N, C-alpha and C positions, 0 to 999 in steps of 0.2 A: 718141382725143381730138381736139378741134379745138383748135388752138394758135395763139395770136399771138405773134409775135416782133418787137419794135420797138426801133429803135436810131436815134440822132440823128446818123447819118453819110450820106453820099451813097451811092446804089446803084451801087457800083463794085466788080466782083469782085476787082479787083487789090488794093484797099485791105486791111489786115490785119483790121480789126474787121468791115468788111462781109463779108470772105471768111469770117470765122467763122460769121457769120449764115447765109451761103448754104449752107455745109457742114452746119451743123446742120439746116437746113430740108430739104435733100435726103435726108439719112440718116433724119431723123425720118419723112419721107413714105415712104421704103422700108420703115419698120417699120409702116406702115398708118395713120399719123396724117394728119390734114389741117392744113396749116400755111400761114398767110399772114404776109408779112413786110412791115413797114412801115419805110421809110427816110426820111430827112429830106426829100428831094425829092419822095417821094409825098405826105407830109402837109402840106408848106410849100413848094410850087412857086414861091410869091411871098411870103417872110416879110416881115413888117411891123415888127417890133421891131429896135431897135438891134442890131448885129452881136454885141456882148458878151452880150446876153440871149437870143440865139436858140435857145440850148439850153433855156432855161426856156420859150420859146415853143412849142417843140416838145413839151416835157413836157406843158404845158397841153392842147395840141391832142390828144395821144395820149389824155390821161385823159378830155377830153370826148367823144371818139369812143367810147371803150370804155363810158362811162356812158349814151350814148344807144342802145347795143346791147348790154346787159349779158348777154343770153342767147345770144349769138353764139359765145362761146368758152367752152371748159372751163377754160382757164388762159391768163393772159397772162404772157409772159416779156419783161419790160422791162429792157434793158440799164442798168445804172447810168452816169450819174447820172439818166438820163431818167425813171425810175420815181418820182421824188420826189412829183410832183404826185398821180399816181393813188394812191400809198401814203397820202398825207395825206388825200385825199378820202374813201377808205375808212374811214379813222378818224373824220374829222369828220362825214361823211354816210353813215354805214353803211347797206348794203343787202344782204339775203341773196340778191338776184339777181345781184350783182357777182361776176365770176369771180375765184378766188384769183390771187394775184400771186407770181411767183417772179422774183427779180432774177438777172442774170448780171452778173458784174464781172471784169475782167482782172486787176487787182492792187490794191495799196495806194497810195492817194493820200498817206497819211502817209509812205510810203518816198520818193515822189517829192518831196515838200516838203522832206525832210531832205536828200535828194541835192542838190537844187538850191540849197538854202541854203549848203552846203559849196562847192559850184561857184562860186556868187556871190562868196563870200570869196576865191576864187582868181582872180576876173575872167574866169571861164570860162563865164559865162552871161549872156546879154543882157537877160533880162527876169524877174529874180527878186530884185529890191531889196526892202526892207522893205514898200514900198506894195504890191508885186506879191504878197508872202507874205500881207500882210493881206487883200487881195481874194481870194486862193486860199482862204484859211481861211474867210472869211466867206461867200463865194459858191460857189465850186467844191466845197470840203470839205463844207459843209453840205449841198449836193445829194446828195452820195454818201452822207453820214451818213443823211439822210431816206430815200433808196432802199433802204438796207440795213435800217434800223431798223423801217421800217413793212411790209416784206414777210413773207409767210407762210414762204416757203423761198427758197433762194438757191444760186447755184452760182458758185464763184470759181475762176479759172484758175491760180493758184498758192497753194502752201500758207501762205505768210506772210500773204497777204491773207485766206485762208479762216479762219485762226486768229484773226487780229486782228478780223475782222468778228464772229466769234461771241462773243468776249470783251468787246470794246468796247461792243457793242449788247445783250448780255445775252440772246442767243438760246440756248435750251436745246439740248443736243447732238442732232445729227440733222436740225436746221433748215437749216444751211448746210453744203453739200458742196463738196468739192475736185473740180472737174471740168475737167481740163487741156484745151488746145487739141489739134487733131490735125494729121494729115498725110495727103495723098491718095496712093493707090496709084502714081500716075505718077511720083512722086519716087523710088521705090525702083529703083535701077538698079545693075548690077554695075560695079565700079570696078576698074581696073588700077593698081596702085601701082608706080611707076618706082623703081629701085634708085639713082638719081641724086638729088642735092639737089632739093627742091621750091621753085620759084621763082614759082609763080602764086598770089597771095593773093587772097581774095574778102571783100569786106564787101558785105552786102545789107541795105538799110533807109533811112529818111528820114535826111537829113543835119541832126541836130538835136544840140543840146548834150547832152542827156539820154542820147543813144546812146553817149557816149564818144568823140566824134570828134576832140577835142583830143588824146586819148591815143593814138588810132590814128594821127593825124598824126605825133606825136612818135616813137612806135615805129617806124613805117615810115621816117621820115626817118633814125633812127640806124641801122636795118638797111640802108637802101639805100646809106649811106655807105660800107660794108664790102663790100656784094654788089652789084656793077653789074648783074648779071643779073636781079635781083629785080623783079617787077611787081606792082602792085596794081590790081584792078578794084573800083570803087565802083558798085553797081547799085541801082536802084529809089530814088535819093536825092531825086527830085522837082525839085529845083533844077537851074540851069544848070551846065554843065561848068566854066566860068571861075570861078564862085563856090566850087565844091568845090576846085578846084586851088589856089585862093588860099590855102588852109590849108597848103600844102607849099611848101618852097623852089623857087625857079624852076629850079634845076639838076636837079631830080628830077620835075618836073611831066610830062615826056614819058614816064615810066615808069608813069604813072597813067592808066587808062582809065576814063571816066565814062559810065554808061548811065542817064540820069535816069528814063526810063520804060520798062517792059518788060511785055508781057502774060504772064499767069499760065502759059500754055502754053509760053512760051519759057524759063521758069526752070529746068526740069530739065536742059536742055542747057548753061545757063550753070554750074550747079553741076558738071556732069560736066567741063567744060573748065578746072577750077581744081583747085589741089592741097589748099589749106589754107582752112578758113573761120575768119575772125577777126571775133568780135562783142564788142566791148568796152563794151557798154551799161552804164549806171549804174543803172538801174532799168527793169524790164519787167513785163508781165503774164505771158504765156508766148509768146515770139516765134515766130511761124510760120516765120520764115526759118531759124531754128536747127534746128527739127524738119525742115524740108525738106533742109537740108544733112546732117543726121545720116542721113536715109533714103538719100541719095545716097552713103552711106559716106564722107563727107568727114571727115578728122581736124579737130577743133574746138578752138580757143582761145576761151575766153569768161570772164565775170567771175563771181566767188563771191557773187552776190546773187540777190534774188528772181526767180523766173522761170527763169533760167538754171540755178541749182543745183537745181531740181526735176527737171531733164533730165539734167544732166551730173554723173557721179560722178567726182571728180578722179583721174586715172591710170587709170581703168578704161575709160571710154568717150570721154574728151576731157581737156582740160586747163583747169582753173580758175585764174584769178589774181585778186588782189585788185582791186576796182574802183578806178578813177581811179589807176592805178599803170602809167605808161608803160614803166618799166624791166622790170618783171615781165612785162608783155605782150611786150616785145622778146624777153625770154629764153625765153619759153614757144614763141614763133613760131620763133626761131632753133634751139630743140631739136627742134622737129617738122621743121623744113626739113632738118636734117642727119641724121635718123634714119628711113630707110625703113621699118624694122621696127616702130617706134613708131607711124608713120603708118598702116601696115596694120593693127596691133592695135586701134589706137584707132578707125579707121574702120569696121573691121568690126563692132566692139562697138557703136558709135554707130548703125549701121544696124540691128542686132539689137534694140537698146533702142528705136528708133523704131517698130518693129512692134507695141509696146504702145499706141501713140498713134493708130492708124488712125481715121478718122472715123467708121466704123461702130460701133467700140467706145466711142468718146466719146460718141455720140448715145445708146447704151443707157444710159450713166450719167445723161445729161440727162434722158432719158425717166423714169428712176426718180425724180428730183427732182420732175418735173412730176406723176407719178402720186401721189406723196406729198401734193402740195399739192391735188390734186383729191379725194383720200380725205379729207384733213383737213376739207375743205369738206363733204363728205357726213356725216362724223361730227358735225360742228357742227350741222348741220340735224336730225340724228336726235335730239339732246339735249332 
């Protein structure tokens, strides 16, 4: 197959969504397919529309390019919400020459809106007042809905988003598939588990309210008050060190290390040099960092919500706590810190679980979705 993958983010391998595309493309090419990838800066090096509408500008530009060369690809894989324009154009201006469209989506926008509404009520999100919620529903959610409803087939990276997409948009069974994210082989490393208390905590991710950062700050503050040897590393947060440390009391800020930017090749060593991975996110698609930590046999504490609960089975390969619950997060971390045997058991099981999510396996699942889309086009032409 000749496959196009398009996504409206910058061409940066270290970024989560772009990293997914790079890995999909590399593994599909190993399977013998020809893959082109279009990123935002490839299609719109000099965008003209206002910043808030640039996602839509990208969607229009991608649709226009595909329609100008309809025979170039066997299937187009447009990440939601950027497939909305192409999907609509095929409906309004149908052509048998146009390639079938399969969307990829990380998770549920409905879950995001619900989580952020609750956080706004607590004063723990800066940009989700009723005006922001209305804008999200009318603009952002509508583009996601159109991307899903107009596609021939689709792949969603967590089960909640997969099921919701099928039911909400009336797709028959077999049109939308659960295709999780993956992890690279380089993250699988042996780990030694010390018999002493674990004092090196690690959080990896952007420093955003939806990532549960307020609850991480609360939990670490309460733990640090009792354990002067405890240390927290915050990696890949994007923003400056002083902005991150401002979330913590001054007296414990020296026990926090902030690494705003890290190359992907540096990450296996970062996981290896810490004892416990803490990921308190309120809503995710399927976090690459969680898979990477699991591959490195790190014992994990994370939240029982979409994305994380697809990977972690509580008490089996990690610990799940309720989202937005600093006390539960505190208790789970403390329990792992003080139990070498539990860390060893959960860490080794996590690594074993991560073996099911290597990128080569994931690419074969995605290949199946694309092949179904191509086959459906052939069948339609033969009628």
